[in-house]
N, C-alpha and C positions, 0 to 999 in steps of 0.2 A: 322562764328566764333559765338559764343556766343555772346548774346546780354546784357548791361548792366544787372547788378546785382543790386534788388534794396531790403535793408534789411527791415524786418519784424516789426509792431508794438511791439515787446516785452509781456508789460503787460496787450494788446487784445490781443494776442495769451494765456494766461498763462488765462485768464479769461475765454477764449472761451473751451482750454482742459478740467477748473475745470469744469463747465458747460455741460458737454459732460459726463464727467466721471462719474457724481452724476448719470442718468441713465444707465449707463453701468457698476457701482464697486457697492460693498456695503457699507453700508454708515461708515462700522467702517475703511474702507480702503480709503475711502474719506481723512479721518477725518486724519490717518494716513499719508497720505501724507503733508497736509496740516503743519504737526510739523513737518517733514522730509523738507519738503518747506522752511518753517523759520530756519532750522539748518545749512538747509544749503546755506541759503544766506546769513547766519551771520558768515558766516567763519568757517561752521567744516572743520576738519582733513577729506584728501584722504579717511582713512579709514571706515571713516561713510558715506560718501558720495556713495562709492566702497558697504559696505554694503547698503544699501538703496536699491542702481539700481539695485541688486540683487533679494533684498526684491519684488522688486516692481511686480510681477505674483503671488505672494501668499498671498499679501496682498491687489491688489485692483482683481486681476482673471484674463484672456482672453478675455474675452466679446466682443465680436465685440461694435464695436463706434457705436451710434444708431440718426443716423444725418437725420434730416429732410432736404428740399429742401433747406428752408429759412439760413441755416447751413452751408449745401453744399454753396452756394450762397454768406455767408460770407468768409467761407476760403477761395473761389478766391478770393476776394475780399482784402482780407487784404495778400495774397499772392499765385498770380496765380501761377497753379498748380498742388494744393498744392489740394489733395485728402484722408483727413481724415476718410474718410467712409470706407477704406480700412484697418486704422488703429483699433487694439486693447486695451483693457482697461489698462494693463503692459505696451504697446511703449509710446501711453500718458503721463501714469503716470512718464515712464523712461525720453518721453521728456521734460515733467515739471522738473525735475530735472536737466538735461542738461540748460535748459534755464533759472535755479537761480543761477545754479553755476558762480564763479565769472570771470569772463570774461576780469578785466581788463588790463589782461596783456595776450599777444599776445600766449604769446609762453608761458604759464604756460594751458590755456586750451585748443592750440596740445596735451598738456605732458600727461591731461588727458583724449583726447578722448585717446591717442594712451595704455593708461592704461585702460580705457575701449576694447578697441578696442579687448586687449590678454585676455578678458577673456575668451570668448566662441560667440559660432556663432549669438545663441540667443541676446547678448548684443550687440552682436556688428551689427547687423542689425536692432537694436532698431537705433544704430548711425546713420547708414544712413540712413534709412527713417526720419529719424527728421534734414541732412544733410539744406536743404532747408529755417532749420528756423533757426539756427544758428551763431552767431558771428562770423564773419573772415570769411566767406563761397571760396573768394580764398587760402584761405591755408590751404584748405583743400581736394583741389583737387586730392595732391599726396593719402588719403584715400578711395579717388573714386577709382581709377587704381589701389591701391592692392586689392577690391572687383571684380572686372574686372580681375583678376591672382586667384582668389581666386577656390581652386571643388568647394566649400559649393553652392549650388545652392542658398539657401534660401539667402544668401548673394546677389548674383547679387543680387537676384529679389527685397529684399527689396532693391536698389539701381534701378536698374535698369525699376520697374514697378511702377504706380503711383507717379513718386515724380518727378519734374519739375530740382529737382539738376543739376543732366550731362546736358542737354540742355543748362540748364543758362550757366553752365562752365566748362562744358570737351570741351580740346581741341581736334581737326579735328582730328588724328589716336588715340586718346582712343573713341572718340563717334563714330567712325567707329567700335574699337572692340566691344563697347556693343551692337549696332546694332545686329555686324553679329555675338555675342557670342547667341544673344537672338534667330535665324536665327536656330540657328544652334540647339538650347534647344526647338524650337518650342514654344516660349514662346509668349504669347498673343505681337503681337505686336500694338493692338491700344491703350493698355498700358503703351510704354513707349511715354512719354511726348515732344511732339517737334521734333517729326518726322518728321514730311515734312517742318517745318523748316531747319530744320540742314542736310537737305539732298545733297547731293554732289555730281561733278562727281566723286571721288574715289570708292566713297560707292554706285554708280548706275555701276559701272565698276564689283567692287565684287558680285555684287546680281545679275547683268545679267548670272555673270562669275556660280555663285548658280546656276540659274535660268535655265541655261544648260545643267547643273547634271544630279539635277534633272526632267526634259526631258527627256535622254538619258535615265533615268534606268526606267522611267514608273510612277512615283511619281506625285501628284498633289500638287500644291502650293498653299498655302497662300496668300488669294487674298489684302488683306496690305502688303504683301508684298511689292507689287510698289507703297506704299505712301514714301517710304525710296529713 
């Protein structure tokens, strides 16, 4: 079963993301994000918010975040399993916007996420990566399950790889589906957070069946398969 979910210090996360963006995005992009952060925080309508969310790659770029060892350690301290070193500048900027959006109403916040997810794979992938940092985590499990059903590999990898949200939140059937889909897609299983912690007899049975079929066909098995 998932472990208890511990909320993050949102203001500290926002501070970290801004510091990391200063080394990955152009100064004018950081200035733009500062302005949009204030606008969204002051209660801008959803049209302004969605427009800013869509514009983030153009404004801040898609460079990878460059995190030092102490940055990675701080990310782990703030949110165990958080791996922002795998993020890009636009993903970080979009997460900032999600974190400053008014979260006083859980239903309204969920409706905003649904609206973003409907806008396209790249924007949806940013939401899935941000899930471990967002308010009302238990309410977003259905969104995560939708990513498991989607045909788009981008969405699946945004949820499944370098992301602590699935292991901390998904019920066992959904977790097993995530792991087996990663196996079938030949995704790097060592990038799935909580793989050993969430091991269970049902998943072990499915993995053994898969392994027998692969061996019978003369195919090699990834060593990380057995960690699950």
